[in-house]
PQR file with spaces between the fields and no chain letter, atoms N, CA, C, O and H, PARSE charges and radii, in Angstrom:
ATOM       1  N    UNK     1      -2.839   20.391   28.055 -0.4000 1.5000
ATOM       2  CA   UNK     1      -2.874   19.063   28.849 -0.0000 2.0000
ATOM       3  C    UNK     1      -1.780   18.184   28.350  0.5500 1.7000
ATOM       4  O    UNK     1      -1.597   17.093   28.889 -0.5500 1.4000
ATOM       5  N    UNK     2      -0.966   18.628   27.256 -0.4000 1.5000
ATOM       6  CA   UNK     2       0.380   18.058   26.857 -0.0000 2.0000
ATOM       7  C    UNK     2       1.627   18.118   27.891  0.5500 1.7000
ATOM       8  O    UNK     2       2.493   17.283   28.151 -0.5500 1.4000
ATOM       9  H    UNK     2      -1.114   19.514   26.819  0.4000 1.0000
ATOM      10  N    UNK     3       1.361   19.558   28.430 -0.4000 1.5000
ATOM      11  CA   UNK     3       2.584   20.066   28.934 -0.0000 2.0000
ATOM      12  C    UNK     3       2.227   19.367   30.772  0.5500 1.7000
ATOM      13  O    UNK     3       3.082   18.987   31.571 -0.5500 1.4000
ATOM      14  H    UNK     3       0.657   20.236   28.219  0.4000 1.0000
ATOM      15  N    UNK     4       0.653   19.402   30.986 -0.4000 1.5000
ATOM      16  CA   UNK     4       0.858   18.642   32.314 -0.0000 2.0000
ATOM      17  C    UNK     4       0.848   17.175   32.671  0.5500 1.7000
ATOM      18  O    UNK     4       1.038   16.710   33.795 -0.5500 1.4000
ATOM      19  H    UNK     4      -0.042   19.712   30.337  0.4000 1.0000
ATOM      20  N    UNK     5       0.513   16.277   31.159 -0.4000 1.5000
ATOM      21  CA   UNK     5       1.084   15.318   31.412 -0.0000 2.0000
ATOM      22  C    UNK     5       2.444   14.741   31.279  0.5500 1.7000
ATOM      23  O    UNK     5       2.853   13.687   31.767 -0.5500 1.4000
ATOM      24  H    UNK     5       0.359   16.656   30.246  0.4000 1.0000
ATOM      25  N    UNK     6       3.054   15.562   30.574 -0.4000 1.5000
ATOM      26  CA   UNK     6       4.554   15.449   30.192 -0.0000 2.0000
ATOM      27  C    UNK     6       5.088   16.022   31.987  0.5500 1.7000
ATOM      28  O    UNK     6       5.992   15.373   32.513 -0.5500 1.4000
ATOM      29  H    UNK     6       2.722   16.418   30.178  0.4000 1.0000
ATOM      30  N    UNK     7       4.517   17.106   32.704 -0.4000 1.5000
ATOM      31  CA   UNK     7       5.179   17.205   33.807 -0.0000 2.0000
ATOM      32  C    UNK     7       5.061   15.844   34.950  0.5500 1.7000
ATOM      33  O    UNK     7       5.927   15.373   35.686 -0.5500 1.4000
ATOM      34  H    UNK     7       3.783   17.633   32.277  0.4000 1.0000
ATOM      35  N    UNK     8       3.778   15.494   34.772 -0.4000 1.5000
ATOM      36  CA   UNK     8       3.493   14.377   36.005 -0.0000 2.0000
ATOM      37  C    UNK     8       4.525   13.292   35.688  0.5500 1.7000
ATOM      38  O    UNK     8       5.183   12.769   36.588 -0.5500 1.4000
ATOM      39  H    UNK     8       3.075   15.876   34.173  0.4000 1.0000
ATOM      40  N    UNK     9       4.660   12.962   34.404 -0.4000 1.5000
ATOM      41  CA   UNK     9       5.114   11.900   34.041 -0.0000 2.0000
ATOM      42  C    UNK     9       6.934   12.239   33.877  0.5500 1.7000
ATOM      43  O    UNK     9       7.646   11.255   33.679 -0.5500 1.4000
ATOM      44  H    UNK     9       4.126   13.387   33.673  0.4000 1.0000
ATOM      45  N    UNK    10       7.632   13.689   33.972 -0.4000 1.5000
ATOM      46  CA   UNK    10       8.492   13.557   34.286 -0.0000 2.0000
ATOM      47  C    UNK    10       8.810   13.571   36.016  0.5500 1.7000
ATOM      48  O    UNK    10       9.863   13.104   36.452 -0.5500 1.4000
ATOM      49  H    UNK    10       7.053   14.489   34.132  0.4000 1.0000
ATOM      50  N    UNK    11       8.023   14.018   36.692 -0.4000 1.5000
ATOM      51  CA   UNK    11       7.949   14.668   37.966 -0.0000 2.0000
ATOM      52  C    UNK    11       8.280   12.808   38.770  0.5500 1.7000
ATOM      53  O    UNK    11       9.128   12.669   39.652 -0.5500 1.4000
ATOM      54  H    UNK    11       7.168   14.398   36.338  0.4000 1.0000
ATOM      55  N    UNK    12       7.607   11.850   38.344 -0.4000 1.5000
ATOM      56  CA   UNK    12       7.435   10.706   39.212 -0.0000 2.0000
ATOM      57  C    UNK    12       6.258   10.164   39.975  0.5500 1.7000
ATOM      58  O    UNK    12       6.116    9.082   40.544 -0.5500 1.4000
ATOM      59  H    UNK    12       6.918   11.964   37.628  0.4000 1.0000
ATOM      60  N    UNK    13       5.305   11.382   39.817 -0.4000 1.5000
ATOM      61  CA   UNK    13       4.384   11.262   40.440 -0.0000 2.0000
ATOM      62  C    UNK    13       3.244   10.069   40.074  0.5500 1.7000
ATOM      63  O    UNK    13       2.300    9.670   40.756 -0.5500 1.4000
ATOM      64  H    UNK    13       5.420   12.261   39.354  0.4000 1.0000
ATOM      65  N    UNK    14       3.674    9.679   38.805 -0.4000 1.5000
ATOM      66  CA   UNK    14       2.615    8.888   38.094 -0.0000 2.0000
ATOM      67  C    UNK    14       2.983    7.401   38.507  0.5500 1.7000
ATOM      68  O    UNK    14       4.133    6.966   38.582 -0.5500 1.4000
ATOM      69  H    UNK    14       4.441   10.003   38.251  0.4000 1.0000
ATOM      70  N    UNK    15       1.818    6.693   38.761 -0.4000 1.5000
ATOM      71  CA   UNK    15       1.991    5.491   39.487 -0.0000 2.0000
ATOM      72  C    UNK    15       2.033    4.271   38.223  0.5500 1.7000
ATOM      73  O    UNK    15       1.365    4.231   37.189 -0.5500 1.4000
ATOM      74  H    UNK    15       0.885    7.046   38.700  0.4000 1.0000
ATOM      75  N    UNK    16       3.064    3.323   38.724 -0.4000 1.5000
ATOM      76  CA   UNK    16       3.173    2.374   37.594 -0.0000 2.0000
ATOM      77  C    UNK    16       1.910    1.721   36.684  0.5500 1.7000
ATOM      78  O    UNK    16       2.087    1.069   35.655 -0.5500 1.4000
ATOM      79  H    UNK    16       3.606    3.355   39.563  0.4000 1.0000
ATOM      80  N    UNK    17       0.984    1.941   37.105 -0.4000 1.5000
ATOM      81  CA   UNK    17      -0.119    1.370   36.613 -0.0000 2.0000
ATOM      82  C    UNK    17      -0.787    2.031   35.454  0.5500 1.7000
ATOM      83  O    UNK    17      -1.515    1.604   34.557 -0.5500 1.4000
ATOM      84  H    UNK    17       0.840    2.471   37.940  0.4000 1.0000
ATOM      85  N    UNK    18      -0.212    3.452   35.817 -0.4000 1.5000
ATOM      86  CA   UNK    18      -0.641    4.524   34.921 -0.0000 2.0000
ATOM      87  C    UNK    18       0.294    4.854   33.953  0.5500 1.7000
ATOM      88  O    UNK    18      -0.197    5.266   32.902 -0.5500 1.4000
ATOM      89  H    UNK    18       0.379    3.799   36.545  0.4000 1.0000
ATOM      90  N    UNK    19       1.082    4.813   33.990 -0.4000 1.5000
ATOM      91  CA   UNK    19       2.065    5.129   32.932 -0.0000 2.0000
ATOM      92  C    UNK    19       1.982    5.129   31.619  0.5500 1.7000
ATOM      93  O    UNK    19       2.124    6.163   30.966 -0.5500 1.4000
ATOM      94  H    UNK    19       1.481    4.478   34.845  0.4000 1.0000
ATOM      95  N    UNK    20       1.645    3.507   30.880 -0.4000 1.5000
ATOM      96  CA   UNK    20       1.198    3.232   29.730 -0.0000 2.0000
ATOM      97  C    UNK    20       0.309    4.113   28.953  0.5500 1.7000
ATOM      98  O    UNK    20       0.435    4.658   27.857 -0.5500 1.4000
ATOM      99  H    UNK    20       1.529    2.667   31.410  0.4000 1.0000
ATOM     100  N    UNK    21      -0.827    4.091   30.032 -0.4000 1.5000
ATOM     101  CA   UNK    21      -2.041    4.715   29.498 -0.0000 2.0000
ATOM     102  C    UNK    21      -1.393    6.850   29.236  0.5500 1.7000
ATOM     103  O    UNK    21      -1.891    7.483   28.305 -0.5500 1.4000
ATOM     104  H    UNK    21      -0.929    3.648   30.923  0.4000 1.0000
ATOM     105  N    UNK    22      -0.750    7.273   29.820 -0.4000 1.5000
ATOM     106  CA   UNK    22      -0.409    8.224   30.194 -0.0000 2.0000
ATOM     107  C    UNK    22       0.187    8.883   28.776  0.5500 1.7000
ATOM     108  O    UNK    22      -0.048    9.862   28.068 -0.5500 1.4000
ATOM     109  H    UNK    22      -0.345    6.759   30.576  0.4000 1.0000
ATOM     110  N    UNK    23       1.158    7.673   28.799 -0.4000 1.5000
ATOM     111  CA   UNK    23       2.490    7.938   27.636 -0.0000 2.0000
ATOM     112  C    UNK    23       1.598    7.820   26.569  0.5500 1.7000
ATOM     113  O    UNK    23       1.435    8.889   25.982 -0.5500 1.4000
ATOM     114  H    UNK    23       1.348    6.878   29.374  0.4000 1.0000
ATOM     115  N    UNK    24       0.929    6.819   26.095 -0.4000 1.5000
ATOM     116  CA   UNK    24      -0.030    6.745   25.051 -0.0000 2.0000
ATOM     117  C    UNK    24      -0.894    8.146   24.509  0.5500 1.7000
ATOM     118  O    UNK    24      -0.811    8.707   23.416 -0.5500 1.4000
ATOM     119  H    UNK    24       1.062    5.950   26.572  0.4000 1.0000
ATOM     120  N    UNK    25      -1.546    8.406   25.415 -0.4000 1.5000
ATOM     121  CA   UNK    25      -2.458    9.868   25.235 -0.0000 2.0000
ATOM     122  C    UNK    25      -1.390   10.620   25.080  0.5500 1.7000
ATOM     123  O    UNK    25      -1.481   10.887   23.881 -0.5500 1.4000
ATOM     124  H    UNK    25      -1.613    7.951   26.303  0.4000 1.0000
ATOM     125  N    UNK    26      -0.354   11.195   25.494 -0.4000 1.5000
ATOM     126  CA   UNK    26       0.484   12.310   25.358 -0.0000 2.0000
ATOM     127  C    UNK    26       1.230   11.931   24.067  0.5500 1.7000
ATOM     128  O    UNK    26       1.571   12.900   23.389 -0.5500 1.4000
ATOM     129  H    UNK    26      -0.280   10.979   26.467  0.4000 1.0000
ATOM     130  N    UNK    27       1.606   10.504   23.511 -0.4000 1.5000
ATOM     131  CA   UNK    27       1.859   10.636   22.134 -0.0000 2.0000
ATOM     132  C    UNK    27       0.504   10.943   21.212  0.5500 1.7000
ATOM     133  O    UNK    27       0.580   11.521   20.127 -0.5500 1.4000
ATOM     134  H    UNK    27       1.329    9.717   24.062  0.4000 1.0000
ATOM     135  N    UNK    28      -0.659   10.508   21.753 -0.4000 1.5000
ATOM     136  CA   UNK    28      -1.768   10.976   20.468 -0.0000 2.0000
ATOM     137  C    UNK    28      -1.855   12.335   20.632  0.5500 1.7000
ATOM     138  O    UNK    28      -2.374   12.830   19.632 -0.5500 1.4000
ATOM     139  H    UNK    28      -0.721   10.038   22.634  0.4000 1.0000
ATOM     140  N    UNK    29      -1.491   13.385   21.699 -0.4000 1.5000
ATOM     141  CA   UNK    29      -2.206   14.419   22.067 -0.0000 2.0000
ATOM     142  C    UNK    29      -0.852   15.359   20.773  0.5500 1.7000
ATOM     143  O    UNK    29      -1.234   16.168   19.928 -0.5500 1.4000
ATOM     144  H    UNK    29      -1.069   12.983   22.512  0.4000 1.0000
ATOM     145  N    UNK    30       0.665   14.950   20.971 -0.4000 1.5000
ATOM     146  CA   UNK    30       1.475   15.233   20.288 -0.0000 2.0000
ATOM     147  C    UNK    30       1.125   15.266   18.828  0.5500 1.7000
ATOM     148  O    UNK    30       1.342   16.262   18.138 -0.5500 1.4000
ATOM     149  H    UNK    30       0.975   14.293   21.658  0.4000 1.0000
ATOM     150  N    UNK    31       0.540   14.084   18.334 -0.4000 1.5000
ATOM     151  CA   UNK    31       0.208   14.065   17.005 -0.0000 2.0000
ATOM     152  C    UNK    31      -0.913   14.740   16.685  0.5500 1.7000
ATOM     153  O    UNK    31      -0.908   15.177   15.534 -0.5500 1.4000
ATOM     154  H    UNK    31       0.363   13.275   18.895  0.4000 1.0000
ATOM     155  N    UNK    32      -1.953   14.986   17.382 -0.4000 1.5000
ATOM     156  CA   UNK    32      -3.144   15.743   17.038 -0.0000 2.0000
ATOM     157  C    UNK    32      -2.440   17.505   16.897  0.5500 1.7000
ATOM     158  O    UNK    32      -2.801   18.180   15.932 -0.5500 1.4000
ATOM     159  H    UNK    32      -1.957   14.631   18.317  0.4000 1.0000
ATOM     160  N    UNK    33      -1.356   18.160   18.029 -0.4000 1.5000
ATOM     161  CA   UNK    33      -1.491   19.255   17.796 -0.0000 2.0000
ATOM     162  C    UNK    33      -0.314   19.302   16.469  0.5500 1.7000
ATOM     163  O    UNK    33      -0.341   20.338   15.805 -0.5500 1.4000
ATOM     164  H    UNK    33      -1.062   17.612   18.813  0.4000 1.0000
ATOM     165  N    UNK    34       0.580   18.365   16.111 -0.4000 1.5000
ATOM     166  CA   UNK    34       1.427   18.315   14.900 -0.0000 2.0000
ATOM     167  C    UNK    34       0.555   18.581   13.567  0.5500 1.7000
ATOM     168  O    UNK    34       0.789   19.440   12.717 -0.5500 1.4000
ATOM     169  H    UNK    34       0.602   17.523   16.650  0.4000 1.0000
ATOM     170  N    UNK    35      -0.635   17.533   13.578 -0.4000 1.5000
ATOM     171  CA   UNK    35      -1.697   17.905   12.229 -0.0000 2.0000
ATOM     172  C    UNK    35      -2.324   19.088   12.335  0.5500 1.7000
ATOM     173  O    UNK    35      -2.696   19.549   11.256 -0.5500 1.4000
ATOM     174  H    UNK    35      -0.826   16.835   14.268  0.4000 1.0000
ATOM     175  N    UNK    36      -2.616   19.876   13.520 -0.4000 1.5000
ATOM     176  CA   UNK    36      -3.169   21.393   13.547 -0.0000 2.0000
ATOM     177  C    UNK    36      -1.646   22.185   12.949  0.5500 1.7000
ATOM     178  O    UNK    36      -1.718   22.976   12.009 -0.5500 1.4000
ATOM     179  H    UNK    36      -2.314   19.502   14.396  0.4000 1.0000
ATOM     180  N    UNK    37      -0.542   21.918   13.498 -0.4000 1.5000
ATOM     181  CA   UNK    37       0.097   22.263   12.918 -0.0000 2.0000
ATOM     182  C    UNK    37       0.207   22.806   11.155  0.5500 1.7000
ATOM     183  O    UNK    37       0.111   23.903   10.606 -0.5500 1.4000
ATOM     184  H    UNK    37      -0.483   21.275   14.262  0.4000 1.0000
ATOM     185  N    UNK    38       0.444   21.468   10.696 -0.4000 1.5000
ATOM     186  CA   UNK    38       0.647   21.427    9.433 -0.0000 2.0000
ATOM     187  C    UNK    38      -0.693   22.145    8.901  0.5500 1.7000
ATOM     188  O    UNK    38      -0.533   23.156    8.218 -0.5500 1.4000
ATOM     189  H    UNK    38       0.523   20.577   11.142  0.4000 1.0000
ATOM     190  N    UNK    39      -2.020   21.693    9.166 -0.4000 1.5000
ATOM     191  CA   UNK    39      -2.617   22.292    8.478 -0.0000 2.0000
ATOM     192  C    UNK    39      -2.936   23.673    8.636  0.5500 1.7000
ATOM     193  O    UNK    39      -4.008   24.100    8.208 -0.5500 1.4000
ATOM     194  H    UNK    39      -2.150   20.871    9.721  0.4000 1.0000
ATOM     195  N    UNK    40      -1.800   24.698    9.427 -0.4000 1.5000
ATOM     196  CA   UNK    40      -2.456   25.947    9.534 -0.0000 2.0000
ATOM     197  C    UNK    40      -1.270   25.975    8.270  0.5500 1.7000
ATOM     198  O    UNK    40      -1.640   26.411    7.180 -0.5500 1.4000
ATOM     199  H    UNK    40      -0.929   24.351    9.775  0.4000 1.0000
ATOM     200  N    UNK    41      -0.143   25.604    8.397 -0.4000 1.5000
ATOM     201  CA   UNK    41       0.679   26.469    8.152 -0.0000 2.0000
ATOM     202  C    UNK    41       0.777   25.585    6.617  0.5500 1.7000
ATOM     203  O    UNK    41       1.705   24.784    6.506 -0.5500 1.4000
ATOM     204  H    UNK    41       0.158   25.250    9.283  0.4000 1.0000
ATOM     205  N    UNK    42       0.095   25.705    5.806 -0.4000 1.5000
ATOM     206  CA   UNK    42       0.071   24.775    3.905 -0.0000 2.0000
ATOM     207  C    UNK    42       0.274   25.559    3.248  0.5500 1.7000
ATOM     208  O    UNK    42       0.126   25.169    2.090 -0.5500 1.4000
ATOM     209  H    UNK    42      -0.659   26.355    5.897  0.4000 1.0000
ATOM     210  N    UNK    43       0.902   27.749    3.383 -0.4000 1.5000
ATOM     211  CA   UNK    43       1.476   28.383    2.540 -0.0000 2.0000
ATOM     212  C    UNK    43       2.854   28.098    3.044  0.5500 1.7000
ATOM     213  O    UNK    43       3.725   28.377    2.220 -0.5500 1.4000
ATOM     214  H    UNK    43       1.021   28.066    4.324  0.4000 1.0000
ATOM     215  N    UNK    44       3.293   27.602    4.215 -0.4000 1.5000
ATOM     216  CA   UNK    44       4.928   27.496    4.620 -0.0000 2.0000
ATOM     217  C    UNK    44       5.621   26.435    3.900  0.5500 1.7000
ATOM     218  O    UNK    44       5.137   25.310    3.777 -0.5500 1.4000
ATOM     219  H    UNK    44       2.586   27.375    4.884  0.4000 1.0000
ATOM     220  N    UNK    45       7.021   26.864    3.307 -0.4000 1.5000
ATOM     221  CA   UNK    45       7.093   25.510    2.180 -0.0000 2.0000
ATOM     222  C    UNK    45       8.059   24.812    3.274  0.5500 1.7000
ATOM     223  O    UNK    45       8.378   23.707    2.835 -0.5500 1.4000
ATOM     224  H    UNK    45       7.414   27.778    3.406  0.4000 1.0000
ATOM     225  N    UNK    46       8.519   25.005    4.274 -0.4000 1.5000
ATOM     226  CA   UNK    46       9.056   24.425    5.477 -0.0000 2.0000
ATOM     227  C    UNK    46       8.238   23.051    5.790  0.5500 1.7000
ATOM     228  O    UNK    46       8.636   21.898    5.621 -0.5500 1.4000
ATOM     229  H    UNK    46       8.260   25.902    4.631  0.4000 1.0000
ATOM     230  N    UNK    47       6.824   23.553    6.355 -0.4000 1.5000
ATOM     231  CA   UNK    47       5.728   22.539    6.502 -0.0000 2.0000
ATOM     232  C    UNK    47       5.572   21.661    5.769  0.5500 1.7000
ATOM     233  O    UNK    47       5.623   20.465    6.054 -0.5500 1.4000
ATOM     234  H    UNK    47       6.501   24.489    6.491  0.4000 1.0000
ATOM     235  N    UNK    48       5.287   22.314    4.350 -0.4000 1.5000
ATOM     236  CA   UNK    48       5.084   21.317    3.018 -0.0000 2.0000
ATOM     237  C    UNK    48       6.201   20.309    3.660  0.5500 1.7000
ATOM     238  O    UNK    48       5.726   19.463    4.418 -0.5500 1.4000
ATOM     239  H    UNK    48       5.246   23.286    4.119  0.4000 1.0000
ATOM     240  N    UNK    49       7.346   20.283    3.502 -0.4000 1.5000
ATOM     241  CA   UNK    49       8.822   19.717    3.287 -0.0000 2.0000
ATOM     242  C    UNK    49       8.512   18.840    4.261  0.5500 1.7000
ATOM     243  O    UNK    49       8.385   17.638    4.027 -0.5500 1.4000
ATOM     244  H    UNK    49       7.732   20.970    2.886  0.4000 1.0000
ATOM     245  N    UNK    50       8.374   19.331    5.361 -0.4000 1.5000
ATOM     246  CA   UNK    50       8.342   17.931    6.447 -0.0000 2.0000
ATOM     247  C    UNK    50       6.927   17.010    6.708  0.5500 1.7000
ATOM     248  O    UNK    50       6.680   16.265    7.656 -0.5500 1.4000
ATOM     249  H    UNK    50       8.477   20.307    5.551  0.4000 1.0000
ATOM     250  N    UNK    51       6.147   17.312    5.598 -0.4000 1.5000
ATOM     251  CA   UNK    51       5.022   16.624    5.299 -0.0000 2.0000
ATOM     252  C    UNK    51       5.152   15.417    4.312  0.5500 1.7000
ATOM     253  O    UNK    51       4.239   14.602    4.182 -0.5500 1.4000
ATOM     254  H    UNK    51       6.348   17.917    4.827  0.4000 1.0000
ATOM     255  N    UNK    52       6.377   15.340    3.597 -0.4000 1.5000
ATOM     256  CA   UNK    52       6.922   14.793    2.578 -0.0000 2.0000
ATOM     257  C    UNK    52       7.180   13.415    3.321  0.5500 1.7000
ATOM     258  O    UNK    52       7.721   13.420    4.427 -0.5500 1.4000
ATOM     259  H    UNK    52       7.118   16.003    3.703  0.4000 1.0000
ATOM     260  N    UNK    53       6.725   12.036    2.600 -0.4000 1.5000
ATOM     261  CA   UNK    53       6.827   11.115    3.423 -0.0000 2.0000
ATOM     262  C    UNK    53       8.509   10.446    2.965  0.5500 1.7000
ATOM     263  O    UNK    53       8.942   10.570    1.819 -0.5500 1.4000
ATOM     264  H    UNK    53       6.286   12.032    1.701  0.4000 1.0000
ATOM     265  N    UNK    54       9.292    9.752    4.081 -0.4000 1.5000
ATOM     266  CA   UNK    54      10.897    9.583    3.938 -0.0000 2.0000
ATOM     267  C    UNK    54      10.576    8.431    2.856  0.5500 1.7000
ATOM     268  O    UNK    54       9.493    7.885    2.645 -0.5500 1.4000
ATOM     269  H    UNK    54       8.940    9.651    5.012  0.4000 1.0000
ATOM     270  N    UNK    55      11.974    8.187    2.152 -0.4000 1.5000
ATOM     271  CA   UNK    55      12.106    7.534    1.016 -0.0000 2.0000
ATOM     272  C    UNK    55      13.282    6.884    1.235  0.5500 1.7000
ATOM     273  O    UNK    55      14.216    7.524    1.719 -0.5500 1.4000
ATOM     274  H    UNK    55      12.854    8.631    2.323  0.4000 1.0000
ATOM     275  N    UNK    56      13.422    5.631    0.948 -0.4000 1.5000
ATOM     276  CA   UNK    56      14.737    4.585    1.189 -0.0000 2.0000
ATOM     277  C    UNK    56      15.574    5.301    0.114  0.5500 1.7000
ATOM     278  O    UNK    56      15.188    5.912   -0.882 -0.5500 1.4000
ATOM     279  H    UNK    56      12.664    5.111    0.555  0.4000 1.0000
ATOM     280  N    UNK    57      16.967    5.044    0.624 -0.4000 1.5000
ATOM     281  CA   UNK    57      18.102    5.122   -0.078 -0.0000 2.0000
ATOM     282  C    UNK    57      18.560    4.310   -0.724  0.5500 1.7000
ATOM     283  O    UNK    57      18.445    3.271   -0.074 -0.5500 1.4000
ATOM     284  H    UNK    57      17.280    4.548    1.433  0.4000 1.0000
ATOM     285  N    UNK    58      19.186    4.044   -1.932 -0.4000 1.5000
ATOM     286  CA   UNK    58      19.412    3.147   -2.584 -0.0000 2.0000
ATOM     287  C    UNK    58      20.725    2.839   -2.299  0.5500 1.7000
ATOM     288  O    UNK    58      21.553    3.610   -2.784 -0.5500 1.4000
ATOM     289  H    UNK    58      19.280    4.888   -2.461  0.4000 1.0000
ATOM     290  N    UNK    59      21.163    1.856   -1.596 -0.4000 1.5000
ATOM     291  CA   UNK    59      22.549    1.432   -0.882 -0.0000 2.0000
ATOM     292  C    UNK    59      23.705    1.203   -1.801  0.5500 1.7000
ATOM     293  O    UNK    59      24.854    1.230   -1.360 -0.5500 1.4000
ATOM     294  H    UNK    59      20.490    1.230   -1.201  0.4000 1.0000
ATOM     295  N    UNK    60      23.347    0.893   -3.537 -0.4000 1.5000
ATOM     296  CA   UNK    60      24.082    0.725   -4.066 -0.0000 2.0000
ATOM     297  C    UNK    60      24.507    1.724   -5.203  0.5500 1.7000
ATOM     298  O    UNK    60      25.492    1.483   -5.901 -0.5500 1.4000
ATOM     299  H    UNK    60      22.414    0.870   -3.895  0.4000 1.0000
């Protein structure tokens, strides 16, 4: 589904009125896929590191 929506957006076949809803749906699907991937990779240290929230750097 993600690839189909992305292909439609890239091809220009999407009418202007549908662009916002399809773009939002594409972002939602990507977020869902990311959550599934993170849940499956709990033993992977790289996946655990990617799941850590960013911290603000001290400028001083």
